C-alpha angles and dihedrals in degrees: 000000000000132000088270095075147334136266091020114173124232093234115106096198134035146136133265088241092057091049092050088053101043109022112105091214098051103068111151095229096046119129122218091253092050091049092052091049093048097051096041101040110107093000109148123224113272117264115271092250095061097083090043091053091051090055093047091050089054099042101034133247143229119287108257092224090059091050091052091048092052095051110096128220102231129194117223095270094047091045091053092049092048091051091052097044100043101034086227121173111250105222116194112198101177123116114296092244091055091049092049092051093052139343142159109274112260095018122135122227123221109153119227091219095057130061087308105165097043092051093046088052094046097046107030098063097179107069089191091060110130109241134201116194136220106190140163107273112273095021099085097105092044091055094047090049095050091049092050092050090066095042103270101125101149097095104147097186148304138252106266110226092017127246092326088065089055092052093044089054089059094245122159115262138180135219134208119239115228142175132199122246089251090056089048090056091059092046099049095078088060090068098250120171117249128183128199113214097182122115118282092252092054091048092049092051093056137334142162109283114263093006114129126230113246104164118209089228089066101031091132088064094055105054093113091057096059114085112241098208111016119078116258136181131226135191141176129185100290111352106275100095096038090059089049088052093045092051091052091047093049091049087055092052101265097132091156092076117118124195123223106224116230093013124223092338088065092042090058090059090062134065093258109136115245133185141186128236114252116201109233090228090064094055116104 
């Protein structure tokens, strides 16, 4: 589902009859109190950008075409200078594997092919933050447009030629360390630290035994839990969110973070012991 609700289905069309049969919140014998409890239980707070978007919709916003026209195509040298002089956030929207294999130091990953806008809104709290983009070639305008649609219209420019242009210019770049789920299985007996950055509901349904829940949505509330010097491992469901989290951690100086490739989906294919959260009130 999206940030607008919970338990949303993937279907884009349907009938009222189907909903009455399948929708968890439309039971025929449900009381008003039960309905309220069903639709609000486990519902996360709205992303930080929701109130800002409401205000923009009321007051008006910049024409997207003007924002695209103002964004500059920058070669590697100009991009580096702009990053230093403006203190802009470098936002890398390529695939997570591409980011892991090489990225500009200090850049943040939020992939354009994932739930891009919701994660931008949840994690970049200042919508006036100047932004410099690293995108797949040919997707610069798309990225600028999708940022502007949720109120982020301070895109200064993008790296012309993409990340390859940065490498070809001989600029410094960083990589993200990673292990497979199979490798993780051999490491767990050594007492390594693992963190689960999925949503609380996903964690409650099933998680690696003795691994804490540190949701990406609330990563700013968990800094004290991540070790500053010892290596630690993070995972999400499939690999997208864990790389977002890892990029944020590395930008904050946590270079000892290691991603678990394939996330929990890959973990479940191993012999790693998992468990589900049981609410104390349900215990007899």
